[in-house]
PAFI-932283 format. One record per residue (C-alpha): residue number from 1; residue in one letter; x, y, z. Coordinates in steps of 0.5 Angstrom, whole numbers, plus 500, padded with zeros to 3 digits. Layout:
<atoms>
 pos code  xx  yy  zz
 NUM    a   X   Y   Z
...
</atoms>
This chain:
<atoms>
 pos code  xx  yy  zz
   1    m 326 771 795
   2    i 326 768 787
   3    r 319 763 788
   4    v 320 758 783
   5    v 315 753 780
   6    l 318 747 777
   7    a 314 742 772
   8    g 317 735 772
   9    v 319 735 779
  10    t 318 728 779
  11    g 323 726 772
  12    w 330 725 771
  13    v 333 732 773
  14    g 327 735 777
  15    r 327 729 783
  16    a 335 732 783
  17    l 334 740 782
  18    l 328 740 788
  19    p 332 738 794
  20    a 338 744 791
  21    i 332 749 791
  22    v 329 748 798
  23    a 337 747 800
  24    s 338 754 797
  25    g 337 761 802
  26    d 335 766 796
  27    l 330 760 792
  28    e 323 758 795
  29    l 319 752 791
  30    v 312 755 791
  31    a 309 750 786
  32    a 310 743 782
  33    v 307 740 777
  34    s 307 733 775
  35    r 302 729 772
  36    s 303 722 774
  37    a 304 724 781
  38    a 299 730 782
  39    g 296 730 789
  40    r 302 728 793
  41    d 307 731 797
  42    a 312 734 792
  43    g 318 733 798
  44    e 315 726 799
  45    a 314 724 791
  46    v 322 725 791
  47    g 323 722 797
  48    a 325 727 801
  49    a 322 731 807
  50    p 315 733 806
  51    l 315 741 804
  52    g 308 743 804
  53    v 307 743 796
  54    t 302 740 793
  55    i 303 737 786
  56    v 298 739 781
  57    a 297 736 775
  58    k 297 742 770
  59    l 300 748 769
  60    a 295 753 770
  61    e 293 750 776
  62    a 301 752 779
  63    l 301 759 775
  64    a 295 761 780
  65    t 300 762 785
  66    p 304 768 785
  67    s 311 765 782
  68    d 317 769 779
  69    v 320 763 775
  70    l 318 757 771
  71    v 323 752 771
  72    d 320 746 765
  73    y 324 740 765
  74    t 318 736 762
  75    k 318 733 756
  76    p 318 736 748
  77    d 312 735 746
  78    v 309 740 752
  79    v 315 744 754
  80    g 313 749 747
  81    r 306 750 750
  82    n 308 751 758
  83    v 313 756 755
  84    y 308 761 753
  85    e 302 760 758
  86    a 308 762 762
  87    i 311 768 759
  88    a 303 770 758
  89    a 302 770 765
  90    g 308 774 766
  91    r 313 769 769
  92    h 321 768 767
  93    v 322 762 764
  94    v 328 757 764
  95    i 328 750 759
  96    g 331 745 761
  97    t 327 740 756
  98    s 329 739 749
  99    g 325 738 743
 100    l 326 746 741
 101    g 329 749 734
 102    a 331 755 732
 103    d 325 757 729
 104    d 321 755 736
 105    y 326 760 740
 106    a 325 766 735
 107    k 318 765 737
 108    i 319 765 743
 109    d 324 771 744
 110    q 318 775 741
 111    a 314 773 746
 112    a 318 774 752
 113    r 320 781 750
 114    q 313 783 749
 115    n 311 780 755
 116    g 317 784 758
 117    v 320 777 761
 118    g 327 774 761
 119    v 328 767 758
 120    l 334 762 759
 121    a 334 756 754
 122    a 340 750 755
 123    g 340 743 752
 124    n 345 742 756
 125    f 346 746 764
 126    s 353 742 765
 127    i 358 746 766
 128    t 363 740 762
 129    a 357 741 756
 130    t 357 748 756
 131    l 365 748 755
 132    l 364 743 750
 133    k 360 748 746
 134    r 365 754 747
 135    f 371 750 745
 136    a 368 747 739
 137    l 366 754 737
 138    e 373 757 738
 139    a 376 750 734
 140    a 371 752 728
 141    r 374 759 727
 142    y 380 755 724
 143    v 377 749 722
 144    p 371 749 717
 145    d 369 742 717
 146    v 366 740 723
 147    e 360 735 724
 148    i 357 732 730
 149    i 355 725 732
 150    d 350 725 738
 151    y 348 719 742
 152    a 343 718 747
 153    g 339 712 750
 154    a 334 707 746
 155    a 328 710 749
 156    k 330 717 748
 157    p 324 721 744
 158    d 327 727 740
 159    t 333 727 736
 160    p 338 730 736
 161    s 338 732 744
 162    g 338 738 746
 163    t 345 738 747
 164    g 347 736 739
 165    r 342 741 737
 166    e 344 747 740
 167    l 351 746 738
 168    a 349 745 731
 169    e 346 751 731
 170    a 351 755 734
 171    l 357 753 729
 172    a 352 753 723
 173    a 353 761 725
 174    a 360 761 726
 175    r 364 756 721
 176    g 367 757 715
 177    s 365 754 708
 178    a 366 746 709
 179    t 370 742 703
 180    s 365 736 704
 181    k 361 734 697
 182    p 354 738 698
 183    v 349 732 699
 184    d 346 734 693
 185    q 351 731 689
 186    l 352 725 692
 187    g 349 719 690
 188    g 347 713 693
 189    i 343 713 700
 190    r 343 721 702
 191    e 340 720 708
 192    t 346 717 711
 193    r 350 723 711
 194    g 346 726 717
 195    a 341 732 717
 196    a 343 739 716
 197    v 341 743 723
 198    g 342 750 724
 199    d 342 756 719
 200    g 348 759 718
 201    p 351 763 711
 202    n 355 756 710
 203    g 348 752 711
 204    g 347 747 717
 205    v 351 743 720
 206    r 350 735 719
 207    v 348 731 725
 208    h 348 724 726
 209    a 344 721 732
 210    l 345 714 735
 211    r 340 711 739
 212    m 342 705 743
 213    p 342 701 750
 214    s 348 704 755
 215    f 348 711 753
 216    v 345 717 757
 217    l 348 722 752
 218    s 354 724 749
 219    v 356 729 744
 220    e 363 729 739
 221    a 364 735 735
 222    v 369 732 730
 223    f 373 736 726
 224    g 377 735 720
 225    a 383 738 717
 226    d 388 737 712
 227    n 392 730 715
 228    e 389 730 722
 229    r 382 731 726
 230    l 380 734 732
 231    v 374 730 737
 232    i 371 735 743
 233    r 367 729 746
 234    h 363 730 752
 235    d 359 724 756
 236    a 354 724 761
 237    g 354 719 766
 238    s 347 717 770
 239    s 346 722 775
 240    a 342 729 774
 241    a 347 732 779
 242    p 351 735 774
 243    y 345 739 771
 244    v 343 742 778
 245    a 348 748 779
 246    g 347 750 771
 247    t 339 750 773
 248    l 340 754 779
 249    l 344 760 776
 250    a 339 761 770
 251    i 334 761 776
 252    r 338 766 779
 253    r 340 770 773
 254    v 334 769 768
 255    g 330 775 770
 256    e 336 780 768
 257    k 333 782 761
 258    p 327 781 757
 259    g 328 776 751
 260    l 331 769 749
 261    r 338 767 751
 262    r 340 760 749
 263    g 346 757 752
 264    l 349 757 760
 265    d 355 760 756
 266    t 351 767 755
 267    l 351 767 764
 268    m 359 765 764
 269    g 364 771 764
</atoms>
């Protein structure tokens, strides 16, 4: 039985994930974290049957309970602190919260290896978003000119999304040299060309983030070649259900080896 601590239990994904953990035959929810719902039964807090697990306000309280894996679906301003705290306590970690970048993950990888635990982080745990990344990386082998458009709701606090950031960093490492004019050679308002994300041999991939009502999360990888274009796009709906299966897979396999793995695709054949 894999013992799970769920941080962000009352969040969008957490509310869908908790019943799935309870219904599984090999996972056990032993602690739950939510500052706003502290003191409540975890099951009742998400509209399910009582579980006998009382939500606590701080991760340190949850880690006092013997456990194997921390699943973090919190917020960008706390996820880093939570991850290091869990690693120091000898827990494997599944990161579903956005806001961390390549430098953050390099340090997390080092800490995880030093403590002999596994960490799996994904900008998006849905299968179709994972396929977007896989297909885009295949396209980048043949078409080096690629940019990303990252859409999300008006209230999303970080930019780009974890999905867009992970995709851009992966493409930057894989693509060839783009034919577009370098930004430092442009006139006008250079910021309209977006931000370069990733540290590949041919520079970062430009990402353009839109934040406005009616979007949940959409990401487009736009490839351009002579007289033709290819657009690979993923659209998320309003339900968190697509993220549940991928997160459960990550929980089950995060402890297979120490160090960091990025992307659900690292677990797919």
